[in-house]
N, C-alpha and C positions, 0 to 999 in steps of 0.2 A: 387498494391503496398500498403503497410500499413506503414504509417510514423507518427512519433511524432516530431513536429517541435516547438522549443521554443528557445529563446535566440539566440545563434549562433549555435545551435545544430539542425541537421536534421537526425533523426535516422530512418533507414529502419528496420522495425520489421517484414517484410514479412516472412522471413525464419529463422531469428535468434532472439530469445527473450532475455530478460535481467533479471538478478538477482538483486534484491534490498535487501541489508543486513540491518538488524535491529540493531540500536544502541539506547537502552533505557537508558537515563540518568535520571532514576527515582528510588525511593526506593520501589515502589509498583507495578511494572508491573507483569502480571500474571505468566510469565515463568522465568524471570531472575531479578526480582525486587531487587535492591540493589547491584547486582554484579558489575555494571558499573556506579554507582551513583557518584563515584569519577571521576573528570575530566580526570585525568591522565589515569585511567583504561579505561575510555570510549574511549579516543583517541587511546590507545593501541589496544583496541578491534576493533575499526574502521579500523586500518591498517591491523589487522589480517584478517578481512573480505575482504579487497581489495586484500590481498595476496592470498586468497582462490578463488578469481574470481568475487567478487561483482562488478557490473557495477554502482550501485547507493548505497549510504549510506543514510538510512532514520533515521534521528536523531530527537528524541523526548524527551521532558522534562515533559510531563503530561500523566499519564496512562489513557487509554480509556477502560480498562477492565470493565466488568459489575460491577456497583456499585462504581466505582472509584470516589473519591472526587475531585472536581475542584482544580486547582493550580492557584494562582494569577500570574499576568503578571510578576512582578518583580522576583519571584522565578523561573518561567519558563525561563526567559531570563538568570538568573544567571546560570541555569543548562546547557543550550544549546549553548550560544554564545561562550564561551571559546573553546568548543569542535569543533564547526564549524570553527572557526578561525584557530585552530591548524591543523585540517584535511585539510582545504583549502590550507594552506601554504605548504603542503607536498604531495598532491596527486591531480591528474587531474580527479579522479573519480567524477561522478555527486553526488551532495549532495541534499537531500530532507529534508525539515523541516516538521515534523509531528506536526501540531498545528491547533487549532480552532480559534486562535486569530490573527487578522490582524496586530496588533502591533508587535507581536512576529515574524510573517512571514516577515514583512518589515525589522526588525532588522536582521533576519537571511539572507535574500537576500543581505542586505548591507554587511554582514560578509562573503559572498561568496557562499551561497546556490543557487541552480539552479531551484529547484522545490518546490512547496507548496503542501503538502499532507494533505487535510482537511477532516476529517471523517464526517463532517456535509455537505459535498458537496457544500461549500461556502455559507451555509445558516445560520450558527450559529452566525456569526458576520457580521452586516450590512456593515461594512467597507471592508470586504474581497473581494467582487466582484469589488469594486472600486480599491483596491490595485492591483488585478489581471489585471484589464484593463489598469492600469498605468504602468505596468511592462511587461516584455516578458517572465516571468517565466513559466516553465512547470507546469501543474496542474493535481492533482489526485482528481477526484470527486467521492466520495463514497456514497453508499446508506446506510442509517441508519434511523430507526424509533425511535423517542424519543431522549433521551440523554443517555450517558453512565450510568447515575444513574437510568434511567427508562426503557431502551430499552428491557430488558428481562422480563418485567412485562406483561406476556401473549400476546406475539406478534401473530398477526393473518393476514392471507392473503387468499383470494379466489383462487388466482393463483400467487404464489410467483414470478415465472419467468416473467410472463406477467406484474406484477406490478412493478418489478424492471426495466424492459425494459421501461415501460411507464414513470417511474421516470427519467430515463436517457434521454429519448427523450425530456421531459419537461425541464430538467436542461440545456441541450445543447441549446435549443431555448432561454431560459432566459439568459444564459451567452452570447450567440451571440448577443442578443439585448443590452447587457451591453458593447459590444465592444470587447468581448473575442473570438478569432478565435477558432473554434472547433479543428483545427489541433494541438492546444496547450494542449488539454485535453486527459487524459486517464481515464477510468472508472473502478471503483472497486465495485463489487456487495455487499461487506460488510458482508462476512461470519462471523456469530456470533454477528452481530450488529442488534439486534431486530429480531432475527430469532431462531426458534427451531432447534433441530437436524434434524427433517424431512425437514424443509425448506432448511437447509444447504445442505443436501444430494440431494434434488431435483435440487437445483441451480448447484451443481457440475455435476450432470448427464446431465442437459440440458443447460450447459454453452454455447454451440454453438449457442443457440438462442439469446444470448446477444452479440455475437462476430461481428455483422455486422455494428456497429455504429462507434466506436473508439476502439483503442487497450484496451484490458482488463488487469487489474492488479488484481492478486489473492493473498489474504493473509489468509492462513489457518495454517500457521506454529505453531505447538504445541498447537493448540486451543482445547477447551474442547469438541468439537464435536468428536475429536479422542478418548478422554478419555471415552466418553459415548458409543461409538461403541465398544471399547475394554474392557469396564468395569474395567478400571484401572486409578487411579489418579497419577501414577508415571510419572513424566515428561520425564524420559528417554524412556518410552514406546511410546512416541509420535514422536520419531525421524524418524523411517523408514516409518510409515504411512504418515508423511509429505512428504517424498521423493516420495512415491507412488502417492499422490495427486498432486504433482508437475507434474509428467509425465501425469497423467490423465487430468489435467487442460490444459497443453500445447497441448495435442492431441485434446482437445475440443475447441481450439481457443485462450486461454490465451497467452499473450506475455510478461508480466512482472510478476515475481513471488517474493513475499516478504517473506523472511525467516530469521530465526535465524542462521541456520546451512548452510553456503554457499556452501561448497565444494561438498557435496553429492547431494544437490539439483541442483547445476549447472551441475553436471555430468548427472543427470537424464534428465534435460532439453536438453542438447546437444544430448544425446542418442535418446530421443524421436524425436528431430528434424531430426536426421539422418534417422530414420525410415520413418518419414513423407515425407522427400525429395525423398526417394527411392520408396515409395509406390504410388506416383502419386500426383494429385492435393490436396492442403490443403483446409481448411475451406474457403469457398468463403467469401470475404470481400467486 
């Protein structure tokens, strides 16, 4: 059994994965910057994603694309809190706050969020592990080298899969020592966060080597790795490759897929799971 337990939730991810829909309340996100920066449009978009089958809504007010400039706490709170409150009042879908700041995470949890999605792996803000230990929120721990401002400056690994796995093992031990139960944690390899195209492709190919610790969350939706393979900068050209990667990731052990386009990726996830169920044992956990 592969379970994610947090708050009042006990999610069995053994045979059925989850879709996390992206709600960027920012003017500068790489794929949809500014489209949902208005609170009303962001809330409307969140409900559209739920209608298309999103299990989790990942709401963020600070872009983490390569080179993105930091956003101060007050501005990030101004962007995300009205959206979280409005969404929480009208849907039972899980809500994730995508933030590196403990103060923003705490306010988001108070407003109704269920999960903290921290791209720094709870390392960027010294108060984040304490907050996590004081609450029962679900946690997404991501691998990233450097910061969004520096992460793509010549990333280097001797063995990217082994090094990401080692990082996860260390983080789980540290967090458990802080009083955070491993069952509350899912792990994100951080595609595009301090990684070259080759690193990203190797991670996707050998994802099953990371699937034995905790559930894996994968975020490759519309990312530049697709553009580099296709040699096209057109955002619309990244739709179907994202769907293909969803199927590949689930086949290789991923259980939570973070995407902009929910419906097609949810269908790919369910179709892949049907094949896995009929074809025999899945990836050993």
